[in-house]
N, C-alpha and C positions, 0 to 999 in steps of 0.2 A: 603298180597293178599287177607285173609280172611275177613277182614274189608271192603277192596275193594267190594268183592262177595256181603256181605251183603247190601252195601249199593244199588248196582246196583239192587238188587231184589226188594229193597225197591221202588227205581224208578219205574223198570217196572210195580210194583203191581198198583204206579199210573197213571200209562200211560206216564210218563213223561222221555222221552230218550235222553234229548240232553245237559247233564249236565257232564257227567262224561266220561274220556276217559278210554275205556277198550282196553288192549293189546288183540292180536291176541290169538285163541286157537286154539286146531287141529280141533273143528268143522268148523273151516274159511275155512280147507282144503276140504270139503265136496264137492262131485259134485255138479255143477251148476243143477238147473232145464232143463226141455229141451227148445231148443229155443223158439218152440210156446208159451209154458207156459211162458217163462221169455219176451216175445214180449207182449204176452195179460196182463200180471202183471204190466209192466213197462208203458205201454200205460195208464193203469187206474190210478196208482199213479201219473203220471204228472199234473193229473186234481184234486188232492187231495191230495195237499200240507199241511202238518202239521201246527198246530197252536201254538206248544209248541215252545219257544223261539228258536230262530238261533244265531248264532255267531253275524250277523250284528245288531242284535236286542239288544241283552244282553250281548254280550262278551262270550256265552257260546260255548262249541264245542260239536258236534255231535258227539256220539257213535254209535259201530258198530250196536246196536241194533235199529237203527232208519229205514230209507225207505228197508233198505237190508235185514232186520230181515225175512220177509215174505219170501223171494227171497232163503233164506239160507237154509228154512224150518225149523226153529225153533221156538218154541212156547214162545213168547214173555212174557209170564206170568211164566212157570216154568223153561224156558231157557233149556229145552231139545227137542232133534231133533222130528221132527214130522215124524211119519213112519205109512202109513196104514196097515202095517202089524203085528204091534206089539199089537194089541187088544185093541186100544184106538180108540174111535170114535172120526172124525176129524171135525170140524166147520170152513167152509169157507164163509166168510162175502163178503157181495156184493162189498166191496172194495178192496177185494182178500185175503186179509190178513187171516191165518188159525190159527187156536189153536186147541189144545185139548178140548175135548167139557166140561170135566168136570172141565178144568181150567177156560173156558171162563164161563159159566154157574154160576161159583161161583164169577167169577167178575161182572156179571152183575145182577146178582139176586135182587140187592137192585132198580132196576130201571135205569141202566146207557144204553143209546143207542148209545154211542160214542166207536169208536175203539181204543184201548189202545197204538194203533201203529201212526195211521195216523188223530187221532181225528174225523173222517168222522162220519156223524150221521147216523145210522143204520134204515133202516124201518122193518126190521125184527129180532128180539133176540132171543136168545135161552132163556130157563128156567126151573128149574126144575118142574115137575109133579108127583102127587102121582099115578096116571091112567096111561094107556098106552097111547104111544102117539107114534108120528113120528120123526124122525132125518135125516136131509139132510145129506147125504153120499159123502164124499169128493172123493170115488174113482170111483163113475159114476153118474155124475150130474143128469143124466134123472132117477135115481132109489132112492130109499126109502129105509132106513135101521130101522128095529125096534127095537125100546128101551124102556124099562120101566120106565125109570126115567126124560126122558128130552122132550121137543118138541119148535117147533120153533114158535113165536108169528109173526103172520102176520100184518104188518104196521097196528098199531090202529092208527083211527084219532084222532087230539089232542082233540077235543071235549069230547072224552070217557076219557079221564084222569081228567078233570075237567070240569065241565059246565060253570062256570064262571069266574076262575082266571087262568092266564097263568102260573102256577108253574110246576117245575119240578115233575117227576114221584114218586120219592120217596118220597115226602112228601104226598103222598095219604091215608099213614097207619095212625092210630087212637092212639093217645097220650093218656095215661093216666090221670084222673082229676089231682091227686096229683104225684109228681116224688118223690116218697119214693123207688122207686126201684133200687137206685144205689146198688152195688156190696159190698158186705161185706168186711171190711179190713180184710186186712191180720195180724190175731191176735198172732204176733209174739213179743216173750217174749223183755222186753227192755234191756236184757244182750245183744241184737244182738247189740246192739248202744254202748255197752261197750269201743269201741274202736274211739269213738268221742273225738275231740281236744278241744271241747269247755270248757275242766278244765282249758285252758290257761285264760280265763277269758277275760272280757272287760276291755279294758285301758282308764285311766282318765287321762287327763292331762291338768293344768291349766296354763294360761299367763297373767299377770298384763300386763297394756298398756305400764308403765314405772315403773322401781324398786323402786323410791324413788321421794316424794313429800313434799318438805319444808314444815314446821309447819305452818310458815305464809303465805301460799299460800292455796288458795281455786280451787281446780279442780272439775269442771264441766263437767258431763259425760264422767267418768273414765269408761275406758272400760276394762273388763275383760273375757277373751276368755275361754271357755270350749272346749276341744277337744274330741271325743270319738271313740274309734275305737274297732270293734268288732272282736272277735278271730279266728283262721285260722279254717278252717277244712278242710280235706283230701280229700272230694269230692266224695267218692265212696257211695254207696247205702247205708252202713250200718253206715255210721258217719254223715248222714243230715236228717233233717224231711222231710217227704213225703208229697206230696200237692196235693189237690183238686182243678184241674184247668179246667175251662169252656173257652171254644174259641167260640166268637160269630162273626160269620164269612159273610159278604157280598157277595151274589153270583147275584146280581142284573144284568140287561143287560149290564151296562157298564163294568162289568167285564169278558166282551166275549173275549176267545182269548187266549195271552201273558199273561195278568192278572189272569186268573184264573189257566191257568199252571203255575204258580210261585206261586200262593198262595197255589196250591195242592203240591209243591215242598217242600216249605216253612213249611207246615204241616208234611210232610212226614219226614222231619229234627225235628220236635219237638219231633212225637210220637216216632222217634225213640232213641230219649235220655231220654225219661221218662223212669222210674225203675219199676220194678213189684209192689213197694206198692205205688206208684204213682197213680191217679185215673183222667182219663180225659172224659170231656163230651162237644160235640160240638153243639153248634146251628147255623143252616144257614138261611139266611132270603135274602129276596129280597121284594116282594108285602107284603108279610105275614113271619111269622118267624116260625121254624118246628126245633125241638128237634132231631137229627140224631139217637143218642143213648144215654144212660144215663152216669153215673157216672162209670166209669169201670176200673177196674185194667188193669195198660200196662204190663200184661203179653204178652209171644208171642203170643198167641192166640189173647188177646185183642188187640196186635197192630196191626196182620194182619188184623182183622176184622175191626178196625177202619181205616186203610190204605184202604179198599173195600169202606167202606162208601164215606171218604174224595173223592175217585176215581169217586165215582157216581154222584158227581156235577156236575150240570149243568147253566149255567148264562143265566138269564132273570128276567124281571120284573121290578118293582120300590125298592124303598129303605125304608124300616121300620124300621128305628132304634129302636125308643120307643120299638115297639111289641118284638123286638130282647132280647131288655135288660131286659124287665119283663122276658120273658122266662128263660134265663140265670140266673137272681135272681133267679126264679122258682125252679129251678135245686140246688140253693146252699141252700135255705131256706127248701126244704120239704126234702131233704135228712136225712137217717136214721142214717148214719154215718159221721164222722168228719176226716179228714188227719189233723195234727198240723198245715200246712198252706194251706190257699185258697187263689185262684184269678182269675180273669177274663181276657180276653184279647178282645177286640174289632177292627176289623179292617174293613173299609168301604173307599169305593172310591168315594162316592157321598155324598147328602144330603137327608134328610129325606122329603119324599113327602108326607107322609101320616100324620104325627103330626103338630097340629096347633101350630107354635110359636110365640106368640105374644110379643111386645115390653112390658117391665115392666110400672107400673103405672107413672112413673117418666120420662119413654120415654127416658132414659138413655141407658139401656141395651136391650138386647132381652133373653126373660125368657127360654134359654137353658136348664135349668135344670130340665125343665117338660119332658125332654127325659129320664132323668134316674131315676129308682123306689125312691119312697123318702127315704126307708128305708135303703138306702145303700149313702146317703147324709150326710157326718159326719160333713159338716160344719152348718148343719141347723139346728140341735140341741145341747142344753146344755148338754142334759143326755146321760149316755153312755150306758143306758139299752135297748135303743130304736133304736139304729143305728147297721147295719150289717157293722163291721169293714172288708171288702172285697175290696182291691182295684181294680179297673177297669184298666189296661195299655191300652191304646187307640193308634192306628194305622191310620194315614190318609194316603192312598194308593193313589199317583200321582198327579195330579194337579187342579181337579175339587172337593176334597172332602170340606166337612164342618169345617173348621179349629175351629172356635169359640164353636161349637157344641162338637167335640170332645176334645177340650182344656178344656171346661166346666164339661165334663163328668169323666175326669182323674181328674181334681183339686178337683171336690168335692166329692171322692171317696176316696181320697188318691192314687190316680195311677199315671202315667206318660204319657204323649203326645209324641210321635214319627211323625216325618213328612218323609216320605219315597217317595223324591221326583224323584229318579230313580228308577224305577220299579224293575228291577235287583237285589238292595239291600235286598230285604223283608225277606230274609232268614236270613240275617246277622242282620237284626233287630229284628227279631224274635230269632235269637241265643243269643243277647245280654241279651233279655228280659228275656230268660228262665235261661240263665245263672246266672242270681241273683237271681229268684226265688226259684231254686234246688238249694241254698247254705245258706238260712234264718239260723242264729244261735242265732239271739237275737228277743225276741217278747215280745209286751207291754214294750216297754223301756218308761221309765218317768225320767226326771232331776229336783229335786227339789235343789232351790236355798234358802240360807237364810242369811240376815246380819248378823255379830258378833259383830261390834261396835255398841253400842246404838244409838250413833249417825247419823249413815246412815239409807239409805232408797233408796229402788230399784229404778231409774228412766226410765229403759226401760229393755225389753229380745228381741232380735233380732232373730227370728227364722223362718224366710220366712213363709212356708205356715203352718207350723205345730201349732197345737193348744198351746196356750199362757194364765197363768191366773197368775194375783199378788192379793196378798191379801190385804183387806182393808184397812190393814195400810202401805202399801207398803214395809213390812220389811220381805217378802216371797213370793216366786212364784214358779211354775213347767212349764216346757214345755214335753207336751204328744208327743214322737217319733214315737211307734209303733215299727216296725220290721227294722232288719239292716241285710244285706247280708254278706258274711264272709267276714271280712279285711276291710268291709266299714266304712267311716269315718262320723261323723257328728260334726260341729263347730256351737256353738251359741256365740254371744257376750251380755253380760249384763253391762249395765251401771248406775252407781251411780256417785252422788254427795259428794265429799270429801270436808269437811267444813275446816277451819283454827282448826289447832289444839291447844288445850288450855294446854293440860297434860304434864307431865314430861317425856312420856314413848318416847323411841326412834324405835318403831314399831307400826302399827296399823294393826290388823286384820280387813278384808275387810268382805270377805262371805264365806259360806263354801257349798259345792253340793255332793248332793246325788243321786247316780242313781239306780234303780231299775228295775229291768228287767225279765221276763221269759224265762227259758230254755226249747227249743220248744221239745227237744227230753227226756230229763229227767224229764219234767213237772215238774221243781223247781223254785221256786220265788229266785233272787239272788239279793244281794245289795252290791253295791261299794262305797268306801267313807263315807263322812256324819263326819269324824272326824279331817281330815285335814283343816285349814283354808288357805284362801290367804290372803297373807302379803306383805305387802310394808315398806320402810325405811321412818320414820318420823324426818331427821336431822334437825338441826335448820337452816341449809342454804344448798343448793345443788351447788355445783361446774360444772359452764358451762351448756350447753344444755343434756339434759337427753336423751339417746338413746330410741327410742321406738320400740317395740317390731315387728319384721318382720313379726311374725306369728299374732299377732294385725292386722297389717296393711293389710297383704294378705286378710284376711276376711273382713274387712272395704272395702276393694277395690272391693272384690265380692259383697257386700250387696249394694254399691254405683253402680256399674254397673248394677247390679238386677234392681235397682229402675228407672234406666235411660230406662233400656231398656221397663218399663212398662210404665213409662211417655211418651216414643216417641211413643208406640202403641194407648195410647189413642190420641193423636195429630194424630196420622194416620188414626185411624178409623174415626177420624172428618171431614178428608181430608186436614188437615193441614200437608202436608210430608215436607215442607219447616221448620217448629219448630221442626217436629219429628228429622229429621236428624240434627239439630241445638244441640239438647239436646244430643244426639248420638255424635259429635265432642266435645262436652263441657266435655262430662264425659270421654272420650280418651284424651284429656288436662290433666285433672286432675290427671288420672290414670299413665301418662308418667312421672310424677312430683312427684309421691308419693316414699317413703322411699323404697318399693318393687320394685318398677318398676327399682330405680335406683341399686339396689342390683343383677338387672338381674332375679327377678323372675319369673318361667315359669307360673303358674297361670294369671300373671297381663299381661304379653306377651300376653296369649291365650285371656284373656278380652279385650285386646286393637283389636287385628284381629277380633273378634266376633262381636264388636261394626261397625267396617269397612265395615265388610259383611253385617251386617243389614242395613247399611245406603245404601249400593249399591242396596239391595232391596227392597230400598224406593225410587228408583232413578224416578220412576212414578207411577201412579194410577193402572197401567196395571201390572206392575212387582209385586207391593206390594199383588194386587189381586190374581195374579197368584202363587208367591212362598213367596213373603215377610211374609204376615200374619202367616203363619204356620211356616216358619223359627223362626219366632220373639216368637210364641206362646210354641213353644219347645222349646226354650231356656229359657222364663222362668218358664216353668214346672222342666229343669233339674234345675235352680239354686233355685228356690223356695223350691226344695224338697232333694236339694244336691245329685241328683241322675242322673245316665246317662242316654240320650234318644239318637235317632238316627235323625240326622237333615240334610236333605237335599242330595247332594252327593259332596258338597264341601270337598276339604282337606286341605285347608289353615288354617282352624281355628280347625283343630284338637287336637292342643295343650291344647284347653279350655276344650274340652269332656273328656281328660285323668283325669279330676280333680276328677271325681266322679266313673271312669270305675276302678271297683273291677277285682284280677286277674282272678274269676270266669267267669267273662263276657268277658274276654280276650280269656282265653282257648277255649269257647263256639264259638263265633266268628272265631280264628284261624279252629275249627274243620270248621266250616261250609264254609269255604272260601277254606277249604283244598280239601273237598268232592266236590264242585260246579268245581275248577279251576285245578284239576288232570289234566296232558296231557302227552303225549308219551315223553320221553326222547329226541326221535329222533326230533319231532318237533319244529319248531320255532315260536315265537310270533313274529307279525309285531308291529309298533310302536303303530297301533289303539289298539291291543290287549293288550298292557303292559298298555294303559291308562285306559282301562277299567277295567283291575285288580287293579291298582292302587284307580281307585276311590271310588272303595268300602270300602276302607281298612280307614275309618273314627273312628275307635275305637282301639286307641294307646294304650299302655301299660300306668299302673297308673303310677301318678307323685311321684316323691321322695320328702321326707319331709326334 
């Protein structure tokens, strides 16, 4: 009950009162207001319907603090009874909802002019004033009570907020020229992290394609799989690395209504799940971008202030993604202090209407990279010193966002692109993302491979979007992997050409792997492997057909599927949907005939289902433009980085998503769904309600190996 009460207060601070069922309390038995007062208020409420989600629009349930809260005479901010005789001033808004004066002034001091209960826009708002002022009394509508702290600001015309731009009121305060005002890190001794489970270490396992190759046989492109698995974390505040997180949020005019209400709810969830060592900064953007507050620690006071600032957001204006990203990058580059983990989140439901995005010189692709600050483009420079390695995880919200732009931003910064097709899964999508970010246990991971036998050379290193480099003699190479979440896995295939064996030995050493990474908590460098060789037998002859490793075949299927998806996307962008679907069908057929598929491998089954879903989203140009492109790009992002993304609202292909989801992600999504779908034990949910609940469960448990 304590956790439920805490979440309810967070939701009320955000002005979101339609998500959590709250059991009746003793306050519900208070005597109702007078008939005349009830009649006047109910009449007014009928004309001021809330813009927050309703059960019909998002499958969420109304709480008792919705429309009834004002008639029950309960302050929707502090949840205590409003009584004119207890010494507290009372503010009654023009929408008839009443609040304690000190509660509402704290809620609107950042410029919010919207009722936290019904979302009606006010013409007059209360705010603090150092001099003497007046306050409207609730006990007598015709009188004014003196108060030294507050006053009513009578309806300011819009042009007084800004003479040339239609931007929210809160955007009018000045920003410092340098964002070096981030809050001091908590200088906690490293002994606090002594309970970390990182001592278990990163696990490395290798698999040759087959165990034996006859001496008289030449085997080209022989595959060797290296599997890496990050250690477990306890998941508490003292056993994980704290994070600096910057969220860049679209509040353009298209976000009005349910969208911005759901965004505020999702951000409330993020804030409540950050710890006192974590720091958060928020950039809000429409026609222009503004830093709402600097990087601040998420202590209880920090959380409350952040929630109030999020609640003050009002949707209007255009969409300026480039300026927003520059401002978010400035927060990261100007900060005085740094937490071990840093990341950015970008959410937008539209297309940048302010940045000139032109086709490349060869005319093949649009240069979406111009939206991303050059210092964040890890794929643009070969130097490690001039690139800021901070991933930007992008979320395309709804059907009208620019999926190509969002995918490019994430891809070139090392982040993930998620497609939120159903608006009511935004909180789950955020939950999955921070579930990973709050469980980073490995950083700056680098995989090195070296040929052992002098006659061998590397033919290929298949690592998706990760940076790969091979030496000039093709005898060695490396993969730059970066961060890993707790229990997250990575699989890479190395190909070599095995020649005919002329020596008398019965065994051949192929390659050896060494993994180097940094422990983000202990700040030490860890080395794994480097001494064990991957070997195979070289008999004179082999009896029968060799059994192919199902682990190698599984990863080969994943890479082939990703390649087919990329090829189909190119054809679809050129307008040739028939060729695109043909590529997907051909890949599905080959996957079904693979060793892994015949063995019932769940990843392979999921890949087949995913390709089928993508084909359906390429049924026509209209379908592809509305959802197919975003779904395909989100899938490519997931496969190329081997990390979970949110994709659409389909439940059919969930088995492929589970291949990359970690237990920390699962736990956070389950927490999100529990908070949003708590309901009375006595209430019943119809078929439609059950469907809504199932539709967001697109994040199942991790795959078994």
